PASE-711219 format. One record per residue (C-alpha): x, z, y. Coordinates in steps of 0.5 Angstrom, whole numbers, padded with zeros to 4 digits, always signed. Each point is the difference from the previous one (the first is absolute). Layout:
XZY ...
END
This chain:
+0248+0134+0159 -0004+0001-0007 -0008-0001+0001 -0004+0003-0005 -0007+0003-0001 +0003+0007+0002 +0004-0002+0006 -0005+0002+0005 -0001+0007-0003 +0008+0001+0001 -0002+0000+0008 -0004+0006-0001 +0004+0004-0005 +0004+0003+0006 -0006+0003+0003 -0003+0002-0007 +0006+0004-0001 +0000+0004+0006 -0008+0001-0001 +0001+0002-0007 +0006+0005+0002 -0004+0003+0006 -0007+0000-0003 -0001-0002-0007 +0006+0005-0003 -0002+0006+0004 -0008-0001-0002 +0002-0001-0007 +0004+0007+0001 -0006+0003+0003 -0004-0002-0006 +0005+0003-0005 +0001+0006+0004 -0008+0001+0000 +0001+0001-0008 +0004+0006+0000 -0001+0007+0003 +0006+0000+0004 +0002+0005+0006 +0005-0005+0003 +0006+0003-0004 +0002+0002-0007 -0003-0002-0006 -0007-0003+0000 -0006+0000-0005 -0004-0006-0002 -0007+0001+0001 -0002-0007-0001 -0007-0001+0004 -0001+0007+0001 +0002+0000+0008 -0005-0005+0001 -0005+0004-0004 +0001+0006+0004 -0001-0004+0006 -0008-0002-0002 -0001+0008+0001 +0005+0001+0006 -0005+0002+0005 +0006-0001+0005 +0001-0007-0002 -0007-0002+0000 -0001+0003+0007 +0006-0004+0002 -0003-0006-0003 -0006+0001+0004 +0003+0001+0006 +0004-0006+0000 -0007-0004-0001 -0002+0003+0006 +0006-0002+0004 -0002-0007-0002 -0006+0001+0005 +0004+0002+0005 +0006-0005-0001 -0004-0006-0002 -0007+0000+0001 +0000+0003+0007 +0006-0005+0002 -0003-0006-0003 -0007+0001+0004 +0003+0002+0007 +0005-0005-0001 -0005-0006-0001 -0004+0002+0006 +0006+0001+0005 +0003-0007-0003 -0006-0003+0001 -0001+0002+0007 +0007-0001+0002 +0000-0007-0003 -0007-0002+0003 +0002+0003+0007 +0007-0003+0000 +0003+0006+0003 +0006-0001+0005 +0007+0003-0002 -0003+0000-0008 +0008-0001-0002 +0001+0007+0003 -0006+0003-0003 +0002-0002-0006 +0007+0003+0000 -0003+0007+0003 -0006+0000-0006 +0006-0002-0005 +0004+0006+0003 -0002+0005-0005 +0002-0004-0006 +0007+0000+0003 +0001+0008+0001 +0003+0004-0006 -0006+0003-0004 +0004+0007+0001 +0000-0001+0008 -0008-0002+0000 -0001+0006-0005 +0004+0005+0005 -0004-0003+0006 -0007+0001-0003 +0002+0007-0003 +0001+0002+0008 -0006-0003+0002 -0004+0004-0006 +0003+0006+0002 -0004+0006+0002 +0002-0001+0007 +0002-0007-0001 -0003-0006+0004 -0007-0001-0004 -0002+0007+0001 +0002+0001+0008 -0004-0007+0001 -0006+0003-0003 +0001+0007+0004 +0001-0004+0006 -0007-0004-0001 -0004+0006-0002 +0000+0000-0007 +0004+0006-0002 -0005+0001-0006 +0003-0006-0004 +0008+0002+0001 +0003+0002-0006 +0006+0000-0004 -0001-0007-0003 +0005+0000-0005 -0001+0007-0002 -0007-0001-0001 -0002-0002-0008 -0006-0004+0003 +0004-0004+0005 +0007+0000-0002 -0001-0007-0005 -0004-0003+0006 +0005+0001+0005 +0005-0003-0005 -0004-0006-0001 -0001-0001+0008 +0007-0001+0000 +0000-0005-0005 -0006-0003+0004 +0005+0000+0006 +0005-0003-0004 -0003-0006-0004 -0005-0002+0006 +0005-0004+0004 +0003-0003-0007 -0007-0003-0002 -0002-0002+0007 +0006-0004+0000 -0001-0003-0007 -0007-0002+0002 +0002-0003+0007 +0005-0005-0003 -0005-0002-0005 -0005-0001+0006 +0005-0004+0004 +0000-0005-0006 -0008-0001+0001 -0001-0007+0004 -0004+0001+0006 -0004-0006-0002 -0004+0004-0005 -0002+0005+0006 -0002-0005+0005 -0005-0003-0005 -0003+0007-0002 -0001+0001+0007 -0003-0007+0001 -0005+0002-0006 -0002+0007+0004 +0005+0005-0004 +0001+0006+0004 +0007+0004-0001 -0003+0004-0006 -0002-0006-0003 +0007-0003+0001 +0003+0006-0003 -0004+0000-0006 +0000-0008-0001 +0007-0002+0002 +0005+0005+0001 -0001+0005-0006 +0000-0005-0005 +0006-0004+0003 +0004+0007-0001 -0001+0002-0007 +0007-0001-0002 +0002+0004+0006 -0005+0006-0002 +0003+0000-0007 +0007+0000+0002 -0002+0006+0005 -0004+0004-0006 +0006-0001-0004 +0005+0002+0005 -0004+0006+0002 -0002+0003-0007 +0007+0000-0002 +0002+0004+0006 -0006+0005-0001 +0002+0001-0007 +0007+0001+0001 -0001+0005+0006 +0006+0005+0000 +0004+0001+0006 -0007+0001+0004 -0002+0005-0005 +0007+0004-0001 +0001+0000+0008 -0007+0002+0002 -0003+0005-0005 +0005+0000-0006 -0007-0001-0004 -0003+0006+0002 -0004+0004+0002 +0000+0001-0007 -0001-0007-0003 -0005-0002+0005 +0005-0006+0002 +0004-0001-0006 +0001-0007-0003 +0003-0004-0006 +0007-0001+0004 +0001+0007+0002 -0002+0002-0007 +0006-0004-0003 +0005+0004+0005 -0004+0007-0001 +0001+0000-0007 +0007-0003-0001 +0003+0004+0006 -0004+0006+0001 -0003+0001-0007 +0006-0003-0004 -0005-0004-0004 +0003-0007+0000 -0004-0002-0006 -0006+0001+0003 +0002-0002+0007 +0002-0007-0004 -0007+0000-0003 -0003+0000+0007 +0004-0005+0002 -0001-0005-0005 -0008+0001+0000 +0001-0001+0008 +0004-0006-0001 -0006-0003-0005 -0005+0002+0005 +0003-0003+0006 +0001-0006-0005 -0007-0001-0003 -0004+0002+0007 +0004-0006+0004 -0001-0005-0006 -0008+0001+0000 +0001+0000+0008 +0004-0007-0001 -0005-0003-0005 -0006+0002+0004 +0003-0003+0006 +0002-0007-0004 -0007-0001-0003 -0003+0001+0007 +0004-0005+0004 
END
C-alpha cells in the first residue's frame, strides 16, 4: 500500500460522503430554498435575504423562538439540577439494585416520542389522570384543560420534556461520579466535611465534563422539539406552544411557504450551533 500524507483521510472519506449526502447537502438545499419565494411546486421568485428580513418582524416566529428558549429551562436546567441531586444521593447511598433503577430511569429515552406524546395527552385531558387525581384529593379548583389553557399549555409540554430528559442527565452524571476515587471522599470526611461540602468540593468539580455533555444534548432536544408539540397541541392554543421546528412544518406543508420555512430551518440550525458552541466553550474553560 502506498502511504502518504493524505492516506489517513481516505479512511474518513466513506463516513464523510454519507455525512455530506444526508446532512450537508440537504442543509445547503434548505439554505438555497430560503432565498426564494416558492410554494413547493411551480415557478419560484428569487427574493435574496427577504425571507430572513421578514422573520425579524414575524410575531409568530419570534414567539416560537421565545417558547424554545423557555423549553430549555424544562429540558436542560431543571433536569440538570434534579439529576445532580438524585445522582449524588444514589452515589452516596449505594442503593441496591442500582442497575435496575438505571434501566427504569432511562426507559423514557427508549420509548418513541409519539407514544410519549399520546400518553401525556391522555394524562392532561380534561377527564385525564391528572385532573382526576387533583379531584380525588380535594383540589377541584386546580383542574383545567391543561393543553387548552394558553397560560399552562407551554409549561405542560415542558414538564413532559423534563420527565424525558431527567433520566438521561442523571445517568450521565452517575457515570461521571462513578469515576471519582473513594479516597477523596474518605479524606474529606476525615477533615470533617459533611455531605453538602463533599458535593460542592469534590462531586460537582469532578463531573463538569458530564454536565457540559448533558447541557449540549438537552439543549439540542429542547430546540428541536417537534413530535411532542405536533401531537399534543399542534402549536396551540393560538400560538401558545408553537416552536421553530413546528413552524418549519407549518409554513412548508400548511401555508405552502417553502422559502420562509427554509429560512426558519436555517436560523434554527445556526441558533442550535451557536448555543452549543458557547456551552461547550464554557465547559472547557472551567475544567
